[in-house]
Backbone as ProteinMPNN parsed JSONL, in Angstrom:
{"seq_chain_A": "MISIVNDEKVTFENYRFDRQQLIEQLNSFTFSNNRPITKSMILWWAFEQPGQTVLDNDTKLEIEHIYSRARANKENSLSSKGLLESLGNKAFLEKNINIRASDYRFEDKTRYYTGYTTANGVEKAGTKNQELQSIASQQEDFTEENIVVRKSSIINGLIDYLDQWNLIEN", "coords_chain_A": {"N_chain_A": [[54.842, 59.913, 182.365], [55.429, 58.61, 180.047], [55.815, 55.983, 181.046], [53.134, 55.328, 181.744], [51.867, 55.424, 179.223], [53.208, 53.358, 178.008], [52.202, 51.269, 179.412], [53.348, 50.555, 181.816], [54.467, 49.95, 185.184], [53.884, 52.651, 187.522], [55.832, 54.424, 189.688], [56.763, 56.449, 192.471], [59.229, 56.483, 193.489], [61.551, 58.028, 193.549], [60.563, 60.375, 194.513], [59.702, 60.639, 197.109], [58.477, 61.653, 200.308], [60.269, 62.807, 203.232], [59.597, 61.657, 206.24], [59.815, 62.936, 208.99], [60.71, 65.514, 208.161], [58.559, 66.453, 206.642], [56.513, 66.461, 208.612], [57.447, 68.46, 210.257], [57.473, 70.616, 208.479], [54.647, 70.842, 207.897], [53.697, 71.461, 210.429], [54.778, 73.837, 210.936], [53.763, 75.423, 208.932], [51.616, 78.066, 207.81], [48.252, 77.813, 207.772], [46.421, 79.748, 206.312], [43.214, 81.201, 205.496], [42.968, 82.191, 202.971], [44.569, 80.544, 201.367], [44.59, 77.988, 199.029], [45.337, 75.314, 199.726], [44.486, 75.104, 202.371], [41.73, 74.771, 202.467], [41.609, 72.428, 200.952], [43.058, 70.619, 202.61], [41.291, 70.591, 204.914], [38.975, 69.605, 203.774], [39.798, 67.108, 202.674], [40.437, 65.916, 205.214], [37.939, 65.832, 206.376], [36.579, 63.971, 204.712], [37.946, 61.716, 205.266], [36.878, 60.824, 207.561], [34.743, 58.424, 209.27], [31.512, 57.757, 207.89], [31.185, 60.125, 206.562], [29.387, 61.775, 204.123], [28.976, 62.397, 200.604], [28.674, 65.56, 199.21], [26.179, 67.713, 197.907], [26.638, 69.11, 194.65], [26.193, 71.875, 194.328], [26.602, 72.866, 196.833], [27.708, 75.482, 198.808], [30.696, 76.023, 200.4], [32.435, 77.096, 203.335], [35.18, 78.111, 205.342], [35.263, 77.199, 208.676], [35.893, 78.439, 211.864], [36.192, 76.726, 214.562], [36.772, 77.311, 217.223], [35.793, 80.294, 217.945], [36.645, 83.488, 216.392], [35.726, 85.753, 217.56], [35.206, 84.982, 220.197], [37.848, 84.334, 221.037], [38.956, 86.928, 221.002], [37.364, 88.238, 222.934], [37.546, 86.697, 225.253], [40.232, 86.268, 225.462], [41.649, 83.859, 225.811], [43.34, 81.971, 224.596], [46.608, 80.637, 224.446], [48.166, 81.449, 222.437], [47.871, 83.545, 219.604], [48.142, 82.325, 217.253], [46.991, 79.859, 217.345], [44.387, 80.226, 216.792], [44.264, 80.336, 214.017], [45.107, 77.759, 213.44], [45.288, 74.643, 211.816], [43.96, 72.69, 213.26], [41.841, 74.081, 214.198], [40.033, 74.491, 212.302], [37.383, 73.781, 210.07], [35.216, 72.443, 207.396], [32.227, 74.192, 206.621], [28.858, 74.588, 205.692], [27.856, 77.369, 203.84], [25.393, 78.638, 204.406], [24.917, 77.769, 207.006], [27.187, 78.621, 208.386], [27.067, 81.37, 208.373], [25.094, 81.797, 210.243], [26.256, 80.701, 212.524], [28.773, 81.824, 212.993], [30.129, 83.692, 214.969], [29.686, 82.71, 217.558], [29.877, 81.309, 220.981], [31.252, 77.978, 221.6], [29.333, 76.226, 222.831], [27.008, 77.479, 221.978], [27.219, 77.261, 219.182], [26.903, 74.538, 218.726], [24.23, 73.852, 218.342], [23.771, 74.853, 215.761], [25.514, 73.212, 214.38], [24.398, 70.627, 214.838], [21.662, 70.893, 214.133], [18.37, 72.16, 214.701], [15.094, 72.981, 216.093], [13.116, 75.72, 215.422], [11.462, 78.288, 217.442], [9.052, 78.634, 216.129], [8.484, 76.173, 215.249], [9.923, 75.496, 212.97], [12.16, 73.371, 211.234], [15.553, 73.421, 211.334], [18.262, 72.401, 209.5], [21.197, 70.657, 210.332], [24.854, 70.717, 209.925], [26.458, 68.932, 207.222], [28.809, 67.961, 207.78], [30.257, 65.484, 209.214], [32.274, 65.154, 211.238], [32.163, 67.666, 212.59], [29.569, 67.399, 213.512], [29.867, 65.231, 215.207], [31.828, 66.165, 217.033], [30.305, 68.251, 218.248], [28.274, 66.824, 219.443], [29.544, 65.246, 221.339], [31.316, 66.822, 223.023], [31.373, 69.426, 225.39], [32.745, 71.794, 225.199], [35.12, 73.409, 223.057], [38.344, 73.591, 223.211], [41.639, 75.026, 223.712], [43.423, 72.821, 223.971], [41.966, 70.932, 222.516], [42.252, 71.949, 219.996], [44.993, 71.746, 219.447], [45.346, 68.975, 219.713], [43.656, 68.002, 217.572], [44.853, 69.258, 215.373], [47.242, 67.778, 215.3], [46.262, 65.18, 214.872], [45.153, 65.534, 212.307], [47.521, 66.118, 210.733], [49.086, 63.755, 211.378], [47.35, 61.887, 210.299], [47.381, 62.549, 207.521], [50.094, 61.92, 207.01], [50.057, 59.18, 207.439], [48.292, 58.424, 205.467], [49.752, 59.172, 203.134], [51.871, 57.396, 203.448], [50.513, 54.984, 203.073], [50.317, 54.926, 200.417], [52.827, 54.6, 199.646], [54.402, 56.876, 199.607], [56.065, 58.018, 201.504], [59.275, 58.073, 202.669], [61.002, 55.302, 204.042]], "CA_chain_A": [[53.837, 59.76, 181.248], [55.925, 57.525, 179.098], [55.442, 54.679, 181.554], [51.666, 55.136, 181.597], [51.583, 55.103, 177.77], [53.798, 51.985, 177.764], [51.493, 50.363, 180.343], [54.334, 50.146, 182.787], [54.065, 50.394, 186.584], [54.366, 53.98, 187.845], [56.244, 54.647, 190.983], [57.293, 57.783, 192.899], [60.333, 56.164, 194.444], [62.544, 59.123, 193.634], [59.929, 61.639, 194.901], [59.078, 60.373, 198.416], [58.644, 62.612, 201.417], [60.933, 62.441, 204.384], [58.49, 61.783, 207.201], [59.992, 64.041, 209.966], [60.744, 66.809, 207.468], [57.186, 66.866, 206.175], [55.759, 66.797, 209.807], [57.951, 69.766, 210.685], [56.926, 71.611, 207.586], [53.261, 71.025, 208.161], [53.507, 72.055, 211.807], [55.225, 75.327, 210.819], [52.983, 76.11, 207.918], [50.449, 78.829, 208.226], [47.097, 77.433, 206.989], [45.464, 80.786, 206.33], [41.993, 80.91, 204.77], [43.205, 82.472, 201.484], [45.486, 79.554, 200.664], [43.842, 76.891, 198.648], [45.715, 74.097, 200.407], [43.839, 75.025, 203.686], [40.439, 74.165, 202.201], [41.914, 71.172, 200.513], [43.326, 69.865, 203.766], [40.132, 70.382, 205.73], [38.032, 68.692, 203.068], [40.441, 65.853, 202.766], [40.275, 65.348, 206.498], [36.474, 65.502, 206.529], [36.22, 62.724, 203.994], [38.594, 60.594, 205.921], [36.009, 60.521, 208.724], [33.626, 57.475, 208.889], [30.221, 58.199, 207.829], [31.052, 61.389, 205.9], [28.676, 61.529, 202.832], [29.268, 63.247, 199.509], [27.793, 66.765, 199.307], [25.598, 68.234, 196.596], [27.578, 69.973, 193.898], [25.932, 73.214, 194.461], [26.805, 73.343, 198.265], [28.828, 76.453, 199.021], [31.447, 75.718, 201.658], [33.366, 78.079, 203.832], [36.067, 77.601, 206.422], [34.679, 77.505, 209.922], [36.764, 78.534, 212.995], [35.39, 75.981, 215.559], [36.967, 78.16, 218.328], [35.516, 81.487, 217.112], [37.595, 84.569, 216.516], [35.128, 86.686, 218.484], [35.441, 84.387, 221.537], [39.342, 84.53, 221.322], [39.136, 88.368, 221.268], [36.647, 88.615, 224.18], [37.987, 86.007, 226.447], [41.701, 86.247, 225.46], [41.974, 82.601, 226.498], [44.255, 81.183, 223.88], [47.976, 81.034, 224.816], [48.87, 81.991, 221.289], [46.871, 83.923, 218.615], [48.336, 81.469, 216.093], [46.127, 78.691, 217.56], [43.132, 80.564, 216.129], [44.359, 79.958, 212.59], [45.628, 76.468, 213.335], [44.479, 73.629, 211.088], [43.094, 72.103, 214.187], [40.626, 74.963, 214.567], [39.298, 74.778, 211.071], [36.661, 72.677, 209.474], [34.338, 73.061, 206.439], [30.838, 74.46, 207.059], [28.049, 75.08, 204.617], [27.801, 78.855, 203.944], [24.125, 79.094, 205.066], [25.111, 77.566, 208.485], [28.334, 79.406, 208.839], [26.564, 82.746, 208.527], [24.361, 81.824, 211.6], [27.165, 80.172, 213.692], [30.101, 82.376, 212.998], [30.837, 84.276, 216.058], [29.186, 82.174, 218.877], [30.699, 80.364, 221.768], [31.011, 76.628, 221.117], [28.139, 75.777, 223.325], [25.973, 78.028, 221.23], [27.355, 76.82, 217.92], [26.516, 73.152, 218.625], [22.858, 73.738, 217.816], [23.853, 75.062, 214.338], [26.102, 72.048, 213.859], [23.543, 69.405, 214.963], [20.413, 71.166, 213.816], [17.413, 72.479, 215.827], [13.804, 73.508, 215.727], [12.897, 77.11, 215.911], [10.278, 78.456, 218.258], [7.855, 78.573, 215.2], [8.384, 74.748, 214.721], [10.615, 75.181, 211.675], [13.273, 72.504, 211.369], [16.819, 73.902, 210.643], [19.164, 71.218, 209.404], [22.627, 70.789, 210.816], [25.827, 70.608, 208.92], [26.643, 67.592, 206.678], [30.194, 67.659, 208.214], [30.095, 64.418, 210.313], [33.171, 65.467, 212.328], [31.555, 68.661, 213.476], [28.332, 66.845, 214.287], [30.355, 64.38, 216.321], [32.351, 67.078, 218.142], [29.186, 68.993, 218.864], [27.442, 65.993, 220.279], [30.432, 64.6, 222.306], [32.035, 67.778, 223.777], [30.672, 70.563, 225.942], [33.403, 72.988, 224.841], [36.197, 73.191, 222.127], [39.4, 74.331, 223.851], [43.034, 75.077, 223.102], [43.909, 71.433, 223.933], [41.283, 70.245, 221.291], [42.855, 72.49, 218.737], [46.33, 71.068, 219.365], [45.161, 67.482, 219.44], [43.023, 67.87, 216.324], [45.892, 69.472, 214.415], [48.117, 66.586, 215.326], [45.505, 64.107, 214.266], [45.079, 65.788, 210.835], [48.831, 65.916, 210.223], [49.515, 62.364, 211.427], [46.515, 61.222, 209.377], [47.988, 62.879, 206.233], [51.338, 61.236, 206.88], [49.685, 57.801, 207.334], [47.712, 58.282, 204.144], [50.773, 59.167, 202.082], [52.527, 56.266, 203.682], [49.708, 53.853, 202.538], [50.456, 55.023, 198.963], [54.281, 54.525, 199.426], [54.991, 58.242, 199.328], [56.868, 58.359, 202.616], [60.531, 57.362, 202.794], [61.163, 54.525, 205.224]], "C_chain_A": [[54.168, 58.667, 180.301], [55.546, 56.104, 179.695], [53.982, 54.394, 181.532], [51.386, 54.7, 180.171], [52.047, 53.671, 177.439], [53.206, 50.898, 178.661], [52.505, 49.722, 181.348], [53.892, 50.679, 184.186], [54.721, 51.774, 186.895], [54.575, 54.071, 189.26], [56.766, 56.053, 191.196], [58.471, 57.525, 193.741], [61.363, 57.195, 194.476], [61.92, 60.441, 194.127], [59.193, 61.434, 196.296], [59.43, 61.44, 199.357], [59.428, 62.048, 202.602], [59.926, 62.726, 205.537], [58.688, 62.855, 208.224], [60.096, 65.399, 209.384], [59.418, 67.301, 207.064], [56.41, 67.206, 207.476], [56.175, 68.214, 210.228], [57.466, 70.844, 209.777], [55.441, 71.895, 207.745], [52.978, 71.749, 209.438], [53.886, 73.505, 211.762], [54.553, 76.118, 209.864], [51.856, 76.905, 208.413], [49.308, 78.543, 207.331], [46.136, 78.587, 206.98], [44.344, 80.523, 205.313], [42.165, 81.247, 203.288], [44.027, 81.569, 200.715], [44.585, 78.376, 200.234], [44.114, 75.601, 199.381], [44.894, 74.011, 201.761], [42.495, 74.314, 203.488], [40.651, 72.739, 201.739], [42.137, 70.169, 201.7], [42.066, 69.551, 204.655], [39.091, 69.476, 205.059], [38.554, 67.319, 202.968], [40.039, 65.092, 204.121], [38.811, 64.917, 206.747], [36.117, 64.163, 205.931], [37.072, 61.531, 204.415], [37.857, 60.005, 207.135], [34.953, 59.449, 208.402], [32.334, 58.128, 208.861], [29.969, 59.526, 206.951], [30.43, 61.074, 204.426], [29.146, 62.66, 201.837], [28.267, 64.433, 199.479], [27.349, 67.105, 197.943], [26.634, 69.148, 195.92], [27.433, 71.422, 194.098], [26.106, 73.708, 195.934], [28.046, 74.321, 198.313], [29.38, 76.199, 200.409], [32.371, 76.908, 202.009], [34.203, 77.381, 204.953], [35.56, 78.135, 207.808], [35.778, 77.519, 210.996], [35.935, 77.842, 214.073], [35.512, 76.844, 216.872], [36.883, 79.606, 217.655], [36.532, 82.66, 217.465], [37.077, 85.55, 217.597], [35.37, 86.178, 220.025], [36.919, 84.531, 221.957], [39.559, 85.987, 221.722], [38.488, 88.733, 222.597], [37.3, 87.977, 225.416], [39.564, 86.007, 226.516], [42.295, 85.022, 226.212], [42.94, 81.706, 225.821], [45.748, 81.586, 224.256], [48.701, 81.636, 223.624], [47.744, 82.342, 220.284], [46.995, 82.965, 217.329], [47.414, 80.162, 216.141], [44.755, 78.963, 216.783], [43.101, 80.149, 214.607], [44.935, 78.593, 212.306], [44.718, 75.58, 212.53], [43.562, 72.899, 212.034], [41.889, 72.823, 214.609], [39.784, 75.142, 213.386], [38.585, 73.594, 210.54], [35.736, 73.341, 208.346], [32.943, 73.156, 207.041], [30.081, 75.036, 205.956], [27.812, 76.593, 204.851], [26.54, 79.258, 204.701], [24.159, 78.758, 206.566], [26.08, 78.452, 209.084], [27.911, 80.84, 209.165], [25.861, 82.846, 209.932], [25.226, 81.582, 212.74], [28.425, 80.907, 213.887], [30.78, 82.839, 214.17], [30.325, 83.809, 217.53], [30.162, 81.42, 219.601], [30.353, 78.973, 221.281], [29.733, 76.061, 221.556], [26.951, 76.213, 222.538], [26.003, 77.488, 219.711], [26.86, 75.337, 217.715], [25.136, 72.939, 218.041], [22.907, 73.95, 216.254], [24.559, 73.808, 213.682], [25.211, 70.792, 213.77], [22.103, 69.625, 214.335], [19.443, 71.437, 215.024], [16.073, 72.846, 215.145], [13.649, 74.897, 216.327], [11.6, 77.184, 216.809], [8.917, 78.335, 217.428], [7.698, 77.098, 214.725], [9.176, 74.504, 213.389], [11.983, 74.323, 211.918], [14.484, 73.196, 210.576], [17.89, 72.73, 210.654], [20.512, 71.642, 209.822], [23.613, 70.665, 209.666], [25.937, 69.088, 208.431], [28.041, 67.174, 207.148], [29.96, 66.793, 209.438], [31.054, 64.642, 211.36], [32.68, 66.543, 213.133], [30.365, 68.211, 214.195], [28.831, 66.002, 215.5], [31.039, 65.252, 217.418], [31.272, 67.805, 218.946], [28.408, 68.101, 219.851], [28.255, 65.288, 221.479], [31.159, 65.524, 223.318], [31.189, 68.907, 224.161], [31.416, 71.911, 225.567], [34.545, 72.442, 223.765], [37.291, 74.083, 222.681], [40.694, 74.285, 223.124], [43.529, 73.591, 222.971], [43.247, 70.687, 222.717], [41.857, 70.773, 220.023], [44.138, 71.795, 218.415], [46.244, 69.668, 219.018], [44.606, 67.122, 217.997], [43.973, 68.159, 215.198], [46.888, 68.277, 214.296], [47.48, 65.346, 214.615], [45.417, 64.34, 212.695], [46.472, 65.535, 210.176], [49.308, 64.404, 210.222], [48.593, 61.573, 210.402], [46.97, 61.361, 207.916], [49.22, 61.992, 205.984], [51.008, 59.68, 206.625], [49.07, 57.522, 205.904], [48.743, 58.198, 203.113], [51.612, 57.903, 202.204], [51.89, 55.038, 203.028], [50.035, 53.807, 200.979], [52.048, 55.07, 198.652], [54.891, 55.827, 199.051], [55.815, 58.817, 200.44], [58.155, 57.487, 202.592], [60.587, 56.563, 204.156], [62.627, 54.403, 205.717]], "O_chain_A": [[53.317, 57.915, 179.826], [55.058, 55.212, 179.001], [53.613, 53.242, 181.306], [50.721, 53.686, 179.956], [51.393, 52.915, 176.72], [53.662, 49.755, 178.659], [52.471, 48.527, 181.642], [53.126, 51.63, 184.341], [55.888, 52.024, 186.594], [53.651, 53.837, 190.038], [57.154, 56.75, 190.258], [58.722, 58.295, 194.668], [62.077, 57.234, 195.478], [62.584, 61.476, 194.172], [58.156, 62.052, 196.541], [60.487, 62.066, 199.275], [59.244, 60.878, 202.936], [59.491, 63.857, 205.755], [57.787, 63.682, 208.362], [59.643, 66.369, 209.992], [59.166, 68.504, 207.138], [55.678, 68.195, 207.454], [55.324, 69.056, 210.518], [57.075, 71.911, 210.251], [55.021, 73.051, 207.729], [52.076, 72.585, 209.492], [53.336, 74.315, 212.508], [54.668, 77.344, 209.868], [51.175, 76.493, 209.351], [49.34, 78.981, 206.181], [45.076, 78.462, 207.593], [44.507, 79.725, 204.389], [41.536, 80.612, 202.442], [44.203, 81.76, 199.512], [43.874, 77.832, 201.08], [43.175, 74.847, 199.638], [44.649, 72.898, 202.226], [42.154, 73.388, 204.224], [39.87, 71.878, 202.144], [41.536, 69.097, 201.782], [41.84, 68.413, 205.067], [38.42, 68.683, 205.722], [37.783, 66.382, 203.17], [39.486, 63.994, 204.18], [38.518, 63.828, 207.24], [35.448, 63.336, 206.55], [36.875, 60.427, 203.906], [38.146, 58.919, 207.636], [34.312, 59.542, 207.355], [32.04, 58.976, 209.703], [28.846, 59.945, 206.668], [30.931, 60.232, 203.681], [29.639, 63.71, 202.248], [27.08, 64.219, 199.725], [28.024, 66.837, 196.949], [27.392, 69.856, 196.583], [28.416, 72.161, 194.052], [25.782, 74.858, 196.23], [29.173, 74.006, 197.928], [28.67, 76.163, 201.414], [32.962, 77.579, 201.163], [33.936, 76.262, 205.391], [35.457, 79.341, 208.037], [36.574, 76.58, 210.994], [34.943, 78.453, 214.472], [34.51, 77.081, 217.546], [37.78, 80.026, 216.924], [37.111, 82.779, 218.544], [37.835, 86.086, 218.406], [35.692, 86.96, 220.919], [37.199, 84.822, 223.12], [40.275, 86.257, 222.686], [39.08, 89.518, 223.338], [37.554, 88.616, 226.436], [40.119, 85.753, 227.585], [43.205, 85.098, 227.038], [43.355, 80.719, 226.427], [46.051, 82.774, 224.358], [49.745, 82.267, 223.789], [46.796, 81.576, 220.115], [46.086, 82.857, 216.506], [47.141, 79.518, 215.128], [44.123, 78.06, 216.237], [42.094, 79.704, 214.057], [45.228, 78.25, 211.161], [43.499, 75.748, 212.558], [42.462, 72.516, 211.634], [41.013, 72.284, 215.285], [38.837, 75.926, 213.453], [39.126, 72.488, 210.554], [35.511, 74.551, 208.334], [32.534, 72.324, 207.851], [30.593, 75.933, 205.286], [27.589, 77.009, 205.988], [26.603, 80.137, 205.56], [23.47, 79.425, 207.337], [25.865, 78.999, 210.166], [28.374, 81.427, 210.143], [26.02, 83.821, 210.666], [25.028, 82.141, 213.819], [29.126, 80.657, 214.868], [31.922, 82.45, 214.413], [30.552, 84.489, 218.531], [31.147, 80.926, 219.052], [29.322, 78.768, 220.641], [29.047, 75.441, 220.744], [25.981, 75.467, 222.408], [24.956, 77.301, 219.09], [26.449, 74.977, 216.612], [24.896, 71.963, 217.329], [22.162, 73.293, 215.527], [24.217, 73.42, 212.565], [25.253, 70.028, 212.806], [21.416, 68.645, 214.044], [19.676, 71.011, 216.155], [15.933, 72.989, 213.93], [13.975, 75.192, 217.476], [10.805, 76.247, 216.877], [7.858, 77.998, 217.956], [6.851, 76.825, 213.876], [9.084, 73.432, 212.789], [12.784, 74.672, 212.786], [14.406, 73.481, 209.381], [18.298, 72.214, 211.695], [20.92, 72.796, 209.694], [23.193, 70.518, 208.518], [25.56, 68.155, 209.139], [28.407, 66.027, 206.89], [29.546, 67.247, 210.505], [30.678, 64.315, 212.486], [32.742, 66.417, 214.356], [30.139, 68.572, 215.35], [28.298, 66.064, 216.608], [30.806, 65.04, 218.608], [31.354, 67.936, 220.167], [27.96, 68.539, 220.91], [27.667, 64.827, 222.458], [31.578, 65.047, 224.373], [30.35, 69.347, 223.375], [30.824, 72.99, 225.608], [34.815, 71.246, 223.651], [37.137, 75.302, 222.608], [40.855, 73.628, 222.095], [44.009, 73.206, 221.904], [43.906, 69.925, 222.01], [41.928, 70.039, 219.037], [44.365, 71.321, 217.302], [46.957, 69.178, 218.143], [45.004, 66.151, 217.354], [43.969, 67.462, 214.183], [47.27, 67.893, 213.19], [48.135, 64.613, 213.874], [45.596, 63.407, 211.912], [46.564, 64.819, 209.179], [49.833, 63.89, 209.234], [49.087, 60.672, 209.724], [46.942, 60.386, 207.165], [49.375, 61.399, 204.916], [51.586, 59.027, 205.757], [49.342, 56.496, 205.28], [48.707, 57.301, 202.272], [52.04, 57.365, 201.183], [52.584, 54.167, 202.503], [50.012, 52.739, 200.367], [52.484, 55.504, 197.586], [55.819, 55.872, 198.244], [56.236, 59.972, 200.364], [58.062, 56.263, 202.498], [60.268, 57.085, 205.225], [62.885, 53.754, 206.731]]}, "name": "protein", "num_of_chains": 1, "seq": "MISIVNDEKVTFENYRFDRQQLIEQLNSFTFSNNRPITKSMILWWAFEQPGQTVLDNDTKLEIEHIYSRARANKENSLSSKGLLESLGNKAFLEKNINIRASDYRFEDKTRYYTGYTTANGVEKAGTKNQELQSIASQQEDFTEENIVVRKSSIINGLIDYLDQWNLIEN"}
């Protein structure tokens, strides 16, 4: 604070993260929905994506499990239950859309992510989460491999971001 008041350059050279240690900590951390860091991470990641627009202030957001809990319980297809709560399986979704999309298979969720027209001709808007829109339009399914790859992308993206701000030890 003194440096700021004295108009001096502020650095964090004594408070940088060790790259490998931080990666290990993030990989072993449980990003449960009740931890504020979970929502912070998925929102940060969403806004790192090209084309992501700012949301209205009154938009209520929830944490979406892309690979749904109901699907995991019915199909028993994940090698580990921990993957269900992995950072790679979570994204933000507007509350009004999450209520409709919550427990469907991925192929059924895509219409809620991208938007659709009802049988009565009513247009239902998709999510404003550009990454979810992209995943829904480019993939037929969201699998265990997708969860693992996406988690790695998020963690590596955070490390690269911190490195850009000289917050990683070299």
